[in-house]
Structure formats: C-alpha cells, structure tokens
N, C-alpha and C positions, 0 to 999 in steps of 0.2 A: 477103757481101753487105756492101755498104757501111755502116758503122757498127754491125754486130753482132759484132766482134772476129773475123771470120774473112776469110780473103782471097778466097774463092769456088772455092777448088781442095779439092774434096771436102770440104768444112767443115772444112779444116784450120784450129786456133785459134793466131793469131799473138799472142795475149794480151801473153806477157811477151817475145816475140823482136821486136825492132825493126829488126833487122839488115836490110841490102837482100838481095834474094833474087837467086841464080844459077840459071840453069836449065842444066843438064850431060845433054847427049845423048851416047849412046856406043852402041855397036855389041856388043852383049855385056857382061855384067857384070865391074866389075872385082874381081870376087872367084870363085874363090881367087885368091891372089896366088901363082900357080904358075907364071906366063909372064911376060916381059918386059913384054909390053904392059901386063897387068894391074897389075902391080906399079907402073908408071909412072902409069897413070890413078887407081890406088887412092892413091897419095902427093900428086899432084896434088890431087885432090878432098879430101883430108883437109887439106892446107895452106889451100885456098879456104876450107874450112869453119870455119877459125878466125876470118874476119874476116866471112864471109858466111853466109847461110843457103841451104844447096844443095838444088835439087830433080832427082834424077837418074832421067833417063829412058832405059832400055837396051832394046833390040831382044834379046831372048832368042834364042840360037843354038840351043836345044833345050829341050824341055819339063823335062828333068831339071835345067837350070840353075835353075829357079825354086826350088828347094830352098835356094839360096844368099841368096835375096831377104832373109830376116829378119835375117841376119847382117850386113847394110848398114844397118839402121835406126838 
C-alpha cells in the first residue's frame, strides 16, 4: 500500500531497497544450472540483480521443479 513501506506485492517490504524493480518472466526455473538455457538465464538475472531488484516469475515445468525455488531466493 502507498506510504506503508510495502510495494503491494504480497506485502514485500521495500524499506531499504530503493532500486528500480525489473519483472523477469521465464518458462521454467533458471536452476539447476545444468543446461545451456538455464546457465544463460541465471547469469543474465544475476547481472541485472546487481543494479535492479528482480522479481522472477517462472512457469514450472513439473511439480518436482518447485523444490529448487528456495535456492533462488
């Protein structure tokens, strides 16, 4: 909500992070980095995250892929 220190997305606190936000959409997670496409996206996102706050939205290919989500936080 405006003025309460959150950005309105699931109550995320932006108190100290004043960087602009980039929304990144992918098909599948960029982890594990065991394939060329995953390696490329992981490194691109990592570089963008040095200057911007990145919100990653990924369509999971399988329920098993969800176990990798905590590794990307």
